[in-house]
DOROFI-572522 format. One record per residue: x, y, z negated of N, C-alpha, C, CB in turn; residue number from 0; residue in three letters; chain. Coordinates in pm, 1 decimal, m for minus. Glycine has a CB too. Layout:
       nu       nv       nw      cau      cav      caw       cu       cv       cw      cbu      cbv      cbw   i  aa ch
        X        Y        Z        X        Y        Z        X        Y        Z        X        Y        Z NUM ALA  A
...
END
This chain:
       nu       nv       nw      cau      cav      caw       cu       cv       cw      cbu      cbv      cbw   i  aa ch
  10372.7  11251.6  m8268.9  10234.0  11231.2  m8306.5  10149.4  11344.5  m8250.7  10219.2  11222.0  m8459.7   0 MET  A
  10033.9  11308.1  m8201.0   9942.8  11406.7  m8145.4   9880.6  11488.4  m8258.1   9833.4  11338.6  m8060.4   1 GLN  A
   9866.1  11618.1  m8235.8   9807.9  11707.3  m8335.6   9661.4  11669.2  m8359.9   9819.2  11855.3  m8290.2   2 LYS  A
   9623.0  11667.6  m8486.4   9484.7  11637.4  m8523.3   9400.7  11762.0  m8498.2   9473.9  11591.2  m8673.1   3 ILE  A
   9292.0  11744.6  m8426.2   9207.0  11858.5  m8393.6   9064.4  11836.1  m8444.0   9206.6  11883.4  m8242.2   4 THR  A
   8994.7  11944.4  m8460.2   8855.3  11941.7  m8504.7   8769.0  12009.7  m8400.0   8838.7  12010.6  m8643.3   5 LEU  A
   8643.3  11967.2  m8392.1   8552.8  12038.2  m8302.2   8500.5  12163.2  m8374.1   8434.6  11945.7  m8256.6   6 ASN  A
   8429.0  12246.9  m8302.4   8383.6  12374.3  m8358.4   8293.5  12356.3  m8479.6   8310.7  12453.7  m8253.0   7 ASP  A
   8207.1  12256.7  m8475.9   8116.1  12232.7  m8588.6   8194.4  12188.7  m8712.5   8010.6  12125.7  m8551.3   8 GLU  A
   8294.5  12105.6  m8694.5   8377.7  12061.8  m8807.3   8454.7  12179.9  m8866.7   8476.1  11951.4  m8762.3   9 GLN  A
   8511.8  12263.6  m8779.7   8583.7  12382.2  m8827.0   8491.5  12473.6  m8906.9   8644.3  12459.1  m8708.8  10 LYS  A
   8372.8  12495.2  m8853.4   8274.8  12581.6  m8920.1   8240.1  12526.6  m9058.0   8147.1  12595.1  m8834.6  11 LYS  A
   8217.7  12395.7  m9067.2   8182.4  12332.5  m9193.9   8296.4  12343.6  m9295.1   8146.1  12185.6  m9171.3  12 GLN  A
   8418.5  12317.0  m9252.1   8533.0  12324.6  m9342.6   8556.2  12467.8  m9389.7   8659.1  12270.7  m9274.0  13 ILE  A
   8544.6  12562.5  m9299.7   8563.4  12701.9  m9338.7   8456.4  12745.4  m9438.6   8560.6  12792.8  m9215.2  14 MET  A
   8335.8  12697.2  m9421.7   8228.7  12727.7  m9516.3   8261.0  12666.3  m9653.3   8092.3  12674.8  m9463.3  15 GLU  A
   8314.7  12545.0  m9654.4   8353.7  12480.3  m9780.3   8465.7  12557.6  m9849.0   8397.9  12335.1  m9754.7  16 GLU  A
   8561.4  12606.4  m9772.1   8670.5  12686.5  m9827.8   8615.3  12814.9  m9888.2   8775.8  12718.9  m9719.5  17 ILE  A
   8528.7  12881.8  m9814.0   8468.3  13005.8  m9863.5   8391.5  12980.4  m9992.4   8375.1  13066.9  m9757.5  18 ARG  A
   8312.6  12873.4  m9995.4   8233.6  12838.4 m10112.1   8323.9  12806.7 m10231.9   8142.8  12718.9 m10080.5  19 TYR  A
   8430.3  12731.9 m10208.4   8523.8  12697.1 m10315.6   8582.6  12822.7 m10379.3   8636.4  12607.4 m10261.6  20 PHE  A
   8633.0  12914.2 m10297.8   8693.5  13034.7 m10352.5   8591.5  13120.8 m10425.1   8759.4  13114.8 m10242.3  21 PHE  A
   8471.5  13124.5 m10374.6   8366.0  13201.8 m10440.8   8330.5  13140.4 m10575.7   8240.8  13209.6 m10351.7  22 ASP  A
   8312.5  13008.2 m10579.8   8273.9  12939.8 m10703.8   8387.4  12935.1 m10806.4   8228.0  12798.3 m10672.6  23 GLU  A
   8508.6  12904.6 m10762.0   8621.7  12887.0 m10853.7   8685.2  13017.9 m10899.7   8726.3  12802.5 m10788.1  24 GLU  A
   8692.4  13114.2 m10809.7   8765.4  13236.7 m10840.9   8681.2  13363.0 m10831.7   8881.9  13249.3 m10749.9  25 TYR  A
   8555.6  13349.0 m10789.5   8470.8  13466.4 m10772.7   8521.5  13557.6 m10662.5   8461.8  13543.1 m10902.4  26 GLY  A
   8591.9  13498.6 m10567.3   8653.6  13575.8 m10458.9   8583.3  13543.5 m10327.4   8806.2  13545.3 m10448.3  27 GLU  A
   8533.3  13644.7 m10262.9   8467.8  13628.4 m10132.4   8574.7  13650.0 m10024.9   8346.1  13729.8 m10114.5  28 ASP  A
   8626.7  13539.7  m9970.6   8734.2  13551.5  m9872.4   8676.6  13560.2  m9731.5   8831.1  13432.4  m9883.4  29 ILE  A
   8748.9  13627.2  m9646.0   8704.1  13646.9  m9509.5   8748.3  13534.7  m9416.0   8754.6  13778.3  m9458.2  30 GLY  A
   8710.0  13550.5  m9291.2   8735.8  13448.8  m9189.4   8885.4  13427.5  m9167.3   8669.1  13487.9  m9058.1  31 ILE  A
   8962.1  13534.6  m9170.2   9106.2  13521.0  m9145.8   9170.5  13436.6  m9255.7   9173.9  13660.3  m9138.3  32 ILE  A
   9137.7  13463.6  m9380.0   9194.5  13386.8  m9491.0   9144.9  13242.1  m9486.3   9157.8  13451.9  m9626.7  33 LYS  A
   9017.6  13223.2  m9455.2   8962.6  13087.3  m9441.9   9039.0  13009.6  m9335.3   8811.5  13092.3  m9406.6  34 GLN  A
   9063.0  13073.7  m9223.2   9133.6  13010.3  m9111.7   9276.5  12975.0  m9150.1   9133.6  13102.1  m8989.3  35 THR  A
   9344.9  13067.0  m9218.6   9483.3  13040.3  m9259.8   9489.8  12922.1  m9356.5   9545.0  13165.5  m9325.3  36 LYS  A
   9396.4  12915.9  m9449.9   9393.4  12804.5  m9544.5   9364.8  12673.9  m9471.1   9287.4  12828.8  m9654.2  37 ILE  A
   9268.0  12675.6  m9381.6   9234.4  12555.6  m9305.3   9354.0  12511.7  m9220.5   9110.9  12581.1  m9215.6  38 MET  A
   9419.7  12605.0  m9155.2   9536.3  12572.3  m9073.2   9648.4  12510.9  m9157.7   9587.3  12697.8  m9001.2  39 ASP  A
   9670.3  12565.0  m9277.1   9772.1  12510.5  m9365.7   9740.8  12364.9  m9400.2   9782.6  12594.8  m9493.8  40 LEU  A
   9616.3  12338.3  m9437.0   9578.5  12201.6  m9470.4   9585.4  12109.7  m9349.6   9439.2  12198.8  m9529.1  41 PHE  A
   9547.7  12158.5  m9234.3   9553.4  12076.0  m9113.9   9697.8  12042.3  m9077.7   9484.7  12147.5  m8996.9  42 MET  A
   9788.6  12135.4  m9098.2   9928.7  12111.2  m9065.5   9997.9  12023.7  m9169.9  10002.2  12243.3  m9052.1  43 GLU  A
   9966.4  12044.5  m9297.4  10038.4  11977.1  m9404.3   9967.7  11853.0  m9458.3  10061.5  12072.7  m9515.7  44 GLN  A
   9838.0  11858.1  m9474.3   9764.7  11750.0  m9538.8   9707.6  11648.5  m9440.1   9653.7  11807.0  m9621.4  45 LEU  A
   9658.1  11694.8  m9327.8   9593.7  11604.4  m9231.5   9684.6  11489.6  m9188.1   9549.6  11682.5  m9109.2  46 ALA  A
   9811.3  11513.5  m9153.1   9897.0  11400.9  m9113.6   9917.3  11299.0  m9226.5  10032.3  11453.2  m9067.7  47 PRO  A
   9925.0  11346.3  m9350.9   9942.7  11256.5  m9464.8   9818.9  11168.6  m9481.3   9969.9  11336.9  m9594.4  48 VAL  A
   9702.7  11229.5  m9473.4   9576.5  11155.2  m9486.7   9560.8  11058.2  m9369.3   9455.1  11253.0  m9493.1  49 VAL  A
   9594.1  11101.9  m9251.1   9585.4  11016.9  m9132.4   9674.8  10893.7  m9146.9   9624.7  11096.4  m9006.7  50 TYR  A
   9798.8  10915.4  m9189.0   9891.5  10803.1  m9206.4   9845.4  10709.4  m9316.2  10031.4  10854.1  m9237.6  51 ASN  A
   9789.4  10762.9  m9423.9   9736.6  10679.3  m9531.4   9621.3  10593.7  m9479.4   9690.1  10766.3  m9650.3  52 LYS  A
   9536.9  10651.4  m9396.8   9426.4  10575.2  m9337.5   9479.5  10462.2  m9249.7   9335.0  10667.9  m9254.8  53 ALA  A
   9584.1  10488.1  m9173.8   9644.7  10383.4  m9092.1   9702.9  10272.4  m9179.4   9753.8  10442.5  m9002.2  54 LEU  A
   9769.8  10310.9  m9287.9   9824.3  10211.1  m9380.7   9713.2  10125.9  m9440.3   9903.9  10279.5  m9492.8  55 ASP  A
   9604.0  10190.2  m9480.9   9490.1  10116.7  m9536.2   9429.5  10023.2  m9432.0   9383.5  10214.2  m9587.8  56 ASP  A
   9422.1  10068.9  m9308.4   9364.2   9986.5  m9202.0   9448.4   9862.1  m9176.3   9350.6  10067.7  m9073.1  57 ALA  A
   9580.8   9875.7  m9174.6   9664.7   9758.6  m9148.7   9657.8   9660.1  m9264.4   9809.9   9801.0  m9124.4  58 ILE  A
   9647.2   9710.0  m9388.3   9631.0   9619.7  m9502.4   9499.1   9542.4  m9492.1   9636.3   9698.9  m9634.8  59 LEU  A
   9392.7   9612.3  m9454.3   9262.8   9546.9  m9436.7   9272.4   9440.4  m9327.3   9153.1   9651.2  m9401.5  60 TRP  A
   9336.2   9475.1  m9217.6   9350.9   9381.7  m9106.3   9428.9   9257.3  m9149.9   9421.5   9450.2  m8987.7  61 TYR  A
   9537.6   9276.9  m9225.0   9617.9   9163.4  m9270.7   9537.4   9072.9  m9363.5   9744.3   9212.6  m9342.1  62 LYS  A
   9455.3   9133.2  m9451.3   9371.0   9052.3  m9539.6   9269.2   8971.8  m9459.1   9298.7   9141.8  m9641.8  63 ARG  A
   9212.2   9033.5  m9357.8   9115.9   8964.1  m9272.7   9184.1   8849.4  m9198.8   9051.4   9061.9  m9172.3  64 GLN  A
   9305.7   8872.4  m9156.2   9381.7   8769.5  m9085.3   9411.3   8651.5  m9178.6   9513.4   8828.4  m9029.1  65 GLN  A
   9445.8   8681.5  m9304.3   9469.8   8575.1  m9402.1   9341.5   8496.0  m9427.7   9523.5   8634.3  m9534.5  66 GLU  A
   9230.2   8564.9  m9438.0   9101.8   8496.8  m9457.9   9068.4   8408.1  m9338.4   8989.2   8599.4  m9480.8  67 ASN  A
   9096.3   8455.3  m9220.4   9069.2   8377.6  m9099.7   9153.5   8250.1  m9099.3   9097.6   8461.9  m8973.0  68 LEU  A
   9279.7   8263.9  m9138.1   9366.7   8146.6  m9141.2   9317.2   8045.8  m9245.5   9512.4   8188.2  m9171.5  69 GLU  A
   9276.2   8093.6  m9361.8   9223.4   8004.3  m9464.8   9096.5   7935.7  m9416.2   9195.6   8081.8  m9594.6  70 ALA  A
   9009.3   8011.3  m9351.4   8885.9   7953.0  m9296.7   8917.1   7848.9  m9190.0   8795.8   8062.9  m9237.8  71 ASP  A
   9018.1   7874.3  m9111.2   9058.1   7781.7  m9006.2   9094.4   7646.1  m9065.8   9176.3   7838.5  m8926.4  72 TYR  A
   9176.4   7647.9  m9171.9   9221.0   7522.1  m9231.8   9109.1   7449.5  m9307.0   9336.6   7548.4  m9325.9  73 TYR  A
   9006.6   7518.7  m9346.8   8893.6   7449.8  m9411.3   8814.3   7367.9  m9310.1   8800.7   7551.4  m9480.6  74 THR  A
   8833.0   7392.4  m9183.8   8762.3   7317.4  m9079.3   8826.6   7182.4  m9050.4   8757.0   7398.8  m8952.0  75 LEU  A
   8949.9   7163.4  m9096.7   9017.0   7035.8  m9072.0   8939.1   6921.0  m9135.8   9161.3   7039.2  m9126.3  76 TYR  A
   8934.7   6810.8  m9066.5   8866.7   6689.9  m9115.9   8968.0   6600.0  m9183.7   8795.3   6614.0  m9000.4  77 LYS  A
   8923.8   6534.8  m9289.0   9007.2   6436.8  m9358.1   9016.9   6310.6  m9271.9   8949.2   6403.5  m9499.7  78 GLU  A
   9134.2   6246.6  m9268.3   9152.2   6120.0  m9194.0   9124.6   6001.3  m9282.5   9294.0   6109.6  m9136.9  79 ASN  A
END
Protein backbone atom coordinates (compact mmCIF):
# COMPACT_ATOMS: atom_id res chain seq x y z
CA MET A 1 0.00 0.00 0.00
CA GLN A 2 1.21 3.45 -0.87
CA LYS A 3 2.02 5.69 2.10
CA ILE A 4 -0.65 8.31 2.82
CA THR A 5 0.79 11.78 2.48
CA LEU A 6 -0.39 15.28 3.32
CA ASN A 7 0.41 18.57 1.67
CA ASP A 8 2.09 21.35 3.65
CA GLU A 9 -1.16 23.15 4.43
CA GLN A 10 -2.75 19.95 5.76
CA LYS A 11 0.31 19.21 7.92
CA LYS A 12 0.26 22.75 9.28
CA GLN A 13 -3.45 22.50 10.13
CA ILE A 14 -3.10 19.13 11.86
CA MET A 15 -0.09 20.25 13.85
CA GLU A 16 -2.01 23.33 14.97
CA GLU A 17 -4.90 21.08 16.08
CA ILE A 18 -2.48 18.88 18.03
CA ARG A 19 -0.93 21.91 19.70
CA TYR A 20 -4.37 23.30 20.55
CA PHE A 21 -5.55 19.95 21.96
CA PHE A 22 -2.58 19.61 24.29
CA ASP A 23 -2.91 23.20 25.42
CA GLU A 24 -6.66 22.91 26.11
CA GLU A 25 -6.67 19.40 27.61
CA TYR A 26 -3.43 19.37 29.55
CA GLY A 27 -2.32 22.99 29.74
CA GLU A 28 0.85 21.91 27.96
CA ASP A 29 2.38 24.05 25.22
CA ILE A 30 4.12 21.46 23.04
CA GLY A 31 6.72 22.34 20.45
CA ILE A 32 7.04 21.52 16.78
CA ILE A 33 9.11 18.38 17.35
CA LYS A 34 6.52 16.84 19.67
CA GLN A 35 3.69 17.91 17.34
CA THR A 36 5.48 16.26 14.43
CA LYS A 37 6.11 13.03 16.35
CA ILE A 38 2.45 12.80 17.36
CA MET A 39 1.29 13.51 13.82
CA ASP A 40 3.72 10.93 12.41
CA LEU A 41 2.47 8.32 14.89
CA PHE A 42 -1.13 8.90 13.86
CA MET A 43 -0.25 8.90 10.17
CA GLU A 44 1.58 5.59 10.52
CA GLN A 45 -0.91 3.85 12.82
CA LEU A 46 -4.32 5.46 12.34
CA ALA A 47 -4.36 6.71 8.75
CA PRO A 48 -4.23 3.22 7.15
CA VAL A 49 -7.09 2.03 9.40
CA VAL A 50 -9.25 5.03 8.50
CA TYR A 51 -8.35 4.67 4.82
CA ASN A 52 -9.34 0.99 4.78
CA LYS A 53 -12.58 1.76 6.62
CA ALA A 54 -13.40 4.37 3.98
CA LEU A 55 -12.79 1.80 1.25
CA ASP A 56 -15.05 -0.69 3.03
CA ASP A 57 -17.77 1.95 3.34
CA ALA A 58 -17.39 2.85 -0.33
CA ILE A 59 -17.81 -0.74 -1.52
CA LEU A 60 -20.91 -1.17 0.66
CA TRP A 61 -22.38 2.01 -0.83
CA TYR A 62 -21.56 0.80 -4.33
CA LYS A 63 -23.20 -2.59 -3.70
CA ARG A 64 -26.36 -0.89 -2.40
CA GLN A 65 -26.47 1.32 -5.48
CA GLN A 66 -26.03 -1.74 -7.67
CA GLU A 67 -28.93 -3.49 -5.90
CA ASN A 68 -31.10 -0.40 -6.40
CA LEU A 69 -30.19 -0.31 -10.08
CA GLU A 70 -31.16 -3.95 -10.49
CA ALA A 71 -34.49 -3.36 -8.74
CA ASP A 72 -35.14 -0.31 -10.93
CA TYR A 73 -34.29 -2.35 -14.00
CA TYR A 74 -36.94 -4.97 -13.23
CA THR A 75 -39.59 -2.33 -12.60
CA LEU A 76 -39.26 -1.38 -16.27
CA TYR A 77 -40.50 -4.78 -17.43
CA LYS A 78 -43.91 -4.70 -19.10
CA GLU A 79 -46.68 -7.10 -18.19
CA ASN A 80 -47.71 -9.51 -21.00
